[in-house]
Every structure is written in C-alpha cells, then in structure tokens.
N, C-alpha and C positions, 0 to 999 in steps of 0.2 A: 224582679225579673228584668226584662229588657229595660234599660234606663236611658231614655232619650232626652237630652237637655238642650234647650234653646239658649240658655244663659250660662256663662262660665260659672262653675261652682264657687270659685273664689269670690266673685262679685256678689252672688246671691247669698253666700254664707255670711259675708260681712254686713249685709243689709239689715238683718234682724237681730244681730248679736252685739249687744252693747252693755256696758256696765254703768252707763250714765243714768242716774235716777230721774224718774219722771213722776208727775202727780197723776193719781188715778181717781176717777170719779167714784164716790162712795155709793151712789144710787144709779142703778141701771134699770131702765124700763123695759117693756116687752119689745121683742124684735119687730122692726118695721118691715114686714114681708114685702110690701110694695117697693120699698127702697132696695131690697135685695133683688126683686124682679128687675128693677132698672139697672142694677150693677151687672146682673147676668146678661141682660140684653146688650149692654155695652161690651161685655166680655166676648160674647159670641162674635160680634163684629170686629173687635180689636184684634183678636187672635185667630179669626177665620175658623171657628169651631162650629160644625154643623149642629151638634146637640149636646146638652148638658142636663144633668139631674142633680138636684140639691135637696138635702134633708138636714134639719136641725132638731135635736132633741134636748129638752131642758127640764130638769126636775121631774123626770119620769113621764113626760108628755112629749108628743110629736108637735113641735112648734110649726114646722112647715115640711112638706114633702111634695116636690113638684118637678115636672120636666119642662124643658125649654128647647126650642128648635126642633130639628128633625133627627130621627134615628139613622137615616141613610140619605145621602144625596141622590141615590137611585130611586128609592121608593117614596121619599118625601113624607114618610109616616111620622107624625108628631111624637116626641118623647114625652112620656108620662112617668109617674112615680113608680110604676111597675115595669118599666123598660129595663131590660137586662144588659149589663155591661160586663166585660171581663175586668175583674178587679186586680188581676195580676198579683203583685207582691203583698197586697193586703191579705192574701191567702195565708201568708206566713203566720199571722196572729192566730188563725184557726189551727194551724199545725202545732204551734206551741201550746195552745189551749188543750188540744187533744193529748199531747204528752202530759200536760198538767193533770188531766183526768186519770191517766195511767199512774202517775205518781201518787195521787190521792188514793187510788185503789191498792197501793203497795206493790205494784207490778214492776216498777223501776224507780230509780232515783236520778235526779238531775246530774249527779256527778259519777254515775256508773260509767264504766268504760264502754265505748261503742262496740269493741270487740266482744263484750259479754253477750251481745245480741246479734252482731253481724261478724262472725269470726273471720270472714274473708276481707274485711275492711282493712285497707293498708294505705298509709300516706307515704310520701317520698322518703321521709326520715323515720327509721325504725323507732326512735325514742318518741317521736310525735304519735306514731301509731299506737304505741303502748299506753301513752298518757291521755289520748284523745277521749273526751267525755261527751255525753249527750248534750250537756251545756255548751261545749265547744262547737257542736254542730250548728248552734243557733245564734252565735255572737260575732261572726265575721272577723275572727282573730286567728285563723288557722295558719297564717304565714303564706298562703297562696296569694297570687296577685289578683287585682280587681277583675272580677268577671271570669276568672280562669276556668276554662272548660265549658263555658256556656254554649259553645258551638256544638257540643255533643247532643243538645236537645233543641237548639235554636239555629236556624229556622226549622220548621216542622218537616222539611224534606229529609232530615237525617233519619237513620234507622237504628240508633243506639237504644238499648234497653236499660232499665235501672241496673241490671246486672253489669252491663258494660260500663255505666257511669261509675259504679262502685269500684270495679276493677281498675279503671283508667286513672283514678285519683292518685295512684302510686307514681305516676309518671310526671306529675306537675311539680317542677322544682320550686321550692319556696322563694319568695322575694323578700321576706322578712322573717325574723325569729318567731317561733311559736308563741302566741298570746301576747305579742309585743306591739301589734299594730292593727288598726282597722282597715280591712279591705273587703268591700261588699261581695258576697258570694251567694250563688244560687244552688250549686250542686250539693252542698252539705245539707241543705234543706230537703233535697231529694232523699238523702241518706236518712234524715230525721223521719221522713214519711215512711221509709222502709222499717225503721225502728218501731213506729206505730203498728205497721202491718204485722211484724213478727211478734211483738209483745201482746197485741190485742187479739191475734189469731184471726183477723179479718183485714181486708185491704184498707189502706188509709182512707180512700174515698168513702167506703161504706161506714167506717167508724165516725168520720167527721159528719156525714149526713145524718146518721142515726143518733149520735150523742150530742151534736151541737145544733145543726140546722133544724131538724124536726122538732125537738123540744121547744125551740124559740118560735116555731111557726113560720120559718123562712121557707115557705112552701114552693116558691118559684126559683129558688137558688139551687145550685148544684156545684159539685167539685170540678166538673169539666163541662165544656159545651156539649159534648156528646151525651151527657147524663141529664140534661135539662128536661124536666117533665113537660114543659110547654115552650118551645123555642120560637113561637110566632111573634113575640114582641121583644126582639133583640136588636141591638145596634149593629151597624157595620162600622168597622174601623176606617179611619181616614188619615191621610197624611199628605204633605206637599210632594208632588211629583212634577219635576220640571217647572216649578213655580206655580202650580195649580193644585188645590186640595182636591183629592180624589178618593174614591173608595179603594181600600187595600184588601187584598185577599186575606181571609181569616186564618189565623194560625190554629190548626187543629191538632197540634201535638199533644201527647198524653203523658210523656215521661216526666215533664216538668210540673206536674199537677201540684205536688205538695209545696212547691216554691211559688207558684203563681197561676194555677189553673182555674180558679173559681170564677163563676158568673153569678152576679146578684144584682139587685135593684136597690134604690134608696129606701123603698118601702120595707124591704126585708132587712137591710143593713141597719135601719133605725132600731129594729128589735135587738140586734146584736149590740149596738152602741148603748141602748138604754139598760140592757142587762149588765154591761160593764161599768157604766158610770152611776147607776142606781138613781135613787130619788123616789118620792112618793108616786106610787102607781107603776113603777118600773117592774119588769119581769124579775122573778127570783133568780139570783145568780146561779149559774150552773157550776161555778168554780168556788172553792172555799176561799175565804179571805187570805189565807196564807199563800195559796197558789197564785191568786191575782197579784198579791204583793211581790211575789218572786218574778212574775212576768214583767212587772213594771219597775224592777230594781236594776240599777246601773250595772252593766257587765263589762262593756268596752267603752273607753273614753273616746269622745268625739271632740275635735277642736272647736273652739269658740274664738272667732277673730274679731278684730276691731272694726267699727263701723265708720265709714267716711262721714265727715261732718254734715254733708248735704243730706244724708239719710238718717240722721239721728232721730228726727221726729217720727220716723216709721218703726223705730226699734222697739222690741219687746223687753228690753233690759235684761237680756239673758246672760247668765254668768257661767252656767255649766250645761253640758250636753253629753249624752251617752246612748249607747244601744243597749236595750234590755234583752228580753227573749221574744223576738218577733215584733218589737216596737222601738221607736226612737223616743227618747226622753229628754226634756229640757225644762228649764224654768222660764216662765213668761210673766213678767210683772208680778212676781211673787207667788205664782201658781205653778203646779206641776202640769206640764203638757205631755200627753202620750199620743203619738201619731205614727203614721206610715203612709207611704205613697206606693203606687203600683203603675207599671207600664208594660203593656203588650203592644204588638204592632197595631198602630192606628187608634190607640186609646190609652189615656192616663187617668189616674184616680187618686184621691186622698181621703183618709179618715183621720180626724183630729178629735181628741178627747181631753177635756179638763175635768177630771174626776171630782175635784173639790167644789166645782160649780155644778156638778151633775149635768155637764154640757157635752154634747157630741155634734160634730159638723161633718157631713159627708158630701163630697163633690165628685161626681163621675162624669167623664167627658169621652167623646168619640173622635178625638183628634190628638195629635202628639204634642200639645202645647202645655207644658207644666206651668207656664205663666198664667194660664186661664184658671186652673184650680187654685193656684196661689192667690190670685187677685180676689176670688170669691171667698175662699176660706178666711183670709186675713180680714176682709171687710166685715164678715160676721163675727170673727173673734174680736176685732176692734170694739164692736158694740158691747160685748159682754165684759171686756176689760176696761171700758170707760174711755176709750180713745175716740176722738171725734175729729172731723174735718180732714181726713186723709183719703186721697184719691188713689186707691190701690190699683185700679185699672190703668190709669195714666202712668203710674210708677212702673208697673210691670211692662207696659208697652215701651216706655223709654229705655228700660234696661234691655229689653229684647232687641230693640233697634241698635243699641250700642254694642251688644254682643254679636249681632249679625255683621256689623261693620268690622269688628275685630276678627271674626271668623273669615270674612271675605278677604281681608288682607293676608291672613295666614294661608288661605287656599291659594291666592295669587302667588305668594312667595314660593310655595311648594311647586306650583306649575313652572315657575321660572327655573327652579333647580332641575326639574325633569327635562325642560326644554334644553337647558344648557348641557345636560348629560347626554341627551339623545340627538342633539343638534337638529331637531325638527320641532315645529310648533305642536303643542298639546291639543288633544281633541277628546271629546266624550264627556259625559257628566261625572261628577264625583258624588258618591253617596257617603254621607258622613254619619256614622253611628258613634255617639259619644257615651262612654261608660263613665259618667261623671262621679268623682269621689264624693261620698256622702258626708258633707260637712254641715248640713242643716236639714231639718225634717222635710222641707218642701221638695227635696230632690232625692229622697230615698225611694227606689222602686224595686 
C-alpha cells in the first residue's frame, strides 16, 4: 500500500545483499527475550515511535508476543499483544491465499485470463488486456509505473469505487513492456480481490474472514477497520508533522481493502505465521502444499546489488531475490526467506518467515519509520542465523541520518530552482511521499 521510506532504496538494498561468504554458527540457543526488550526500547527512542508490538514463533510455539510503548500519544494507552494495527500490504498475502483456496476448489486457475471473470477489465494495450492472467495481477509486472493510479483510493477523501478503478486502468500508459520489469502496484490487487468476489460468490472481505481468519482463531482481526468486532484496543497512526511526531487522522477508505485494508494484532498474526511455517504444535495448514509452494515461488525478478565494504558484516549473503504471489522471496545465509512489509498513513509493519527453520517474526509499529521494524526484525533474525555482535539499531539510525542529509540537500536544490524561476523566495512546508522501488524485502509495503 502506501510506501513511505526514510532511507534511499538503493542504500538499503545494498546493505543486506552480498555474495561474500560468512561463517554461520551451528548451534542456536533460545531467543533472549530480555535482549529483544532492550532492542525495542532503544528502537522506540531512536526512531521516535510511540508504540510497537513484536511476536516470534518457532517450531510451532509462540516464543514471544508483546507490546511496547503506547498505542496513541493522545490516550497514552499501553500497547499489548492484542493491540490492533493496520497491516497494510501484508494483506496481500491473505488475498493470494484466498485465490489459492479457489484454485484448490477447481474454481479458477492461476493462469486463467482476467477477462474470463471480469469481462470489462481493460489495460492500455489491447494485447496486454487479452493476455493478462490472474497471476499477472499479483506479481507487479504489468508495465504500469510504480504506484500508478493509487490516488484513486488514497487518500480516503476520494470517491472512486472498485468499478471506477477497473474502468480507469485502461488510461494508464505503460512505462515498460508487459512482464519485463518490476514496478510495485496496488490497483491490480484490488482487481484480484474482485476476482475472489465474483468467483466465490461473496465479497472478498467475507471470504477472507470466513475461510482464513475464523478457522485460525484470528478473532480480533478484520479485513477493514470498519469491520473490527472490537475496536477498543486499536493504535492511532503517527507521523512527523513540522518536526514533531503527532497523531494522524486514520485512513478509513474501503476500496483498497484487498491490497492493504486489514487490521490485526501480533497475537492473531502469530497464528497465521505458525500455520504457514509449520512445526510441532502448529495449526494445520489451510492451504495444500502445492498451493503454498506456488505462493512462495519466484515470479518476478528483483535486483540484488553489491554491498559497500563497511556494511559487509551486516550482510545476509543474499544472491537472489524475487516477488512471489503476495510475498517477497530471497535467500539469507542459505535459507529461504519469505517476507512482506506494509505501510498505511501513520503505521508500518513487517512479517518475515523462514519456513525451513519454522520461524516467523512479526513487527507492527504506529509510526512511519521502516528503520524501526528493520532494526528489530534483523536483530531477531540475526539470532536464529547465528550472527552475533551486530547493533542493528545504531546501523539503521546512522543510515537514517545519512539519508535525511541527502534528502535535505535535494530539497534545498529544488527550492533554489523554484526561487530562480519565480524570482522570489520560497515559502511553506514540503510534504514528501516516497514511492520507493522495492529492491529488498525491508521496504515492500
């Protein structure tokens, strides 16, 4: 969904992607929860985040599930494991799982044409329209530009309907050839949600809640804020406004639900993660192995860049990265990592799975700092990958500072050009919304 990045994607992408071999510890002990507590406390302060919730599942058990800080700077209510956050684009994995259930039922195939189910679907190019498949809706390779058309449902002051979104896709001129290039997209996930609606014979929201959330016991979660059964323990979103972190008005839009509308807690998402990664005591999978394999198979290649020498100790020795069906895939120190991030106004989140280790890491925040969830996620991942002595909080703080300095110079240069063109000094604030290209899992939203 909305993807707000504080660091340049090129710098962050290079940080964790390296082909230099490193030694890995063969023995990993239990997670030191107190040490994680200390890292989260530093993260709250370093990135000015009011509240964070963290959960870790391993071998079919919940290792930790905790809240930190406050859910709102207005109410000062403490965050706990049941506090609800907007998980934004982590919703996409539920949409692809819903489609997977319909594939299993024989009601559609991944490579069916979209027009088989939505006859009015039309892209700019007639050939692309004719060839566009359900799989293409999910893999960010349509040829449209990064974030094209998102203003049709963001912010929630717009009045577009799903019918309008589908109709208007025909007007977006491509910036690359069909299936040739990765450009993150939300609108085609809205179309995917409409495919679920038409094939299942019930709204996407109802299908996801009855076929995925309820069977897993995710009783506090819902596909939209307005559908929450109990909205009393819900975070407020926060973001920097004129240099101060403040509560931001909640986005109550409904059209973008299938791309990023869900609300959930780390307690509920732990059940989702355990179902996916398995292990002794984990819930029975709602998906057949073939379906889960398809969701986690590479569909669209993502670039893997070199790491500056100073950051090699922090590298996960990644060689390949790709987008699957609602998930980002890469290799980390010999293991397959399956992850996604999400960003709504005032909140960003990340879910990370290492299926071979039966490991899941969930970090939900109520501020717009991706550096915060990256520092915590990578600290926990370091433990299970046998990497020690790395201060992820300091690293991300240093990178954030460097990025702000670069952005500040770029902003000043733009204002100089404006002043020269208008022959008068600039005034007023600049609001910068970055739709950062997804080149590594920490920044997909």
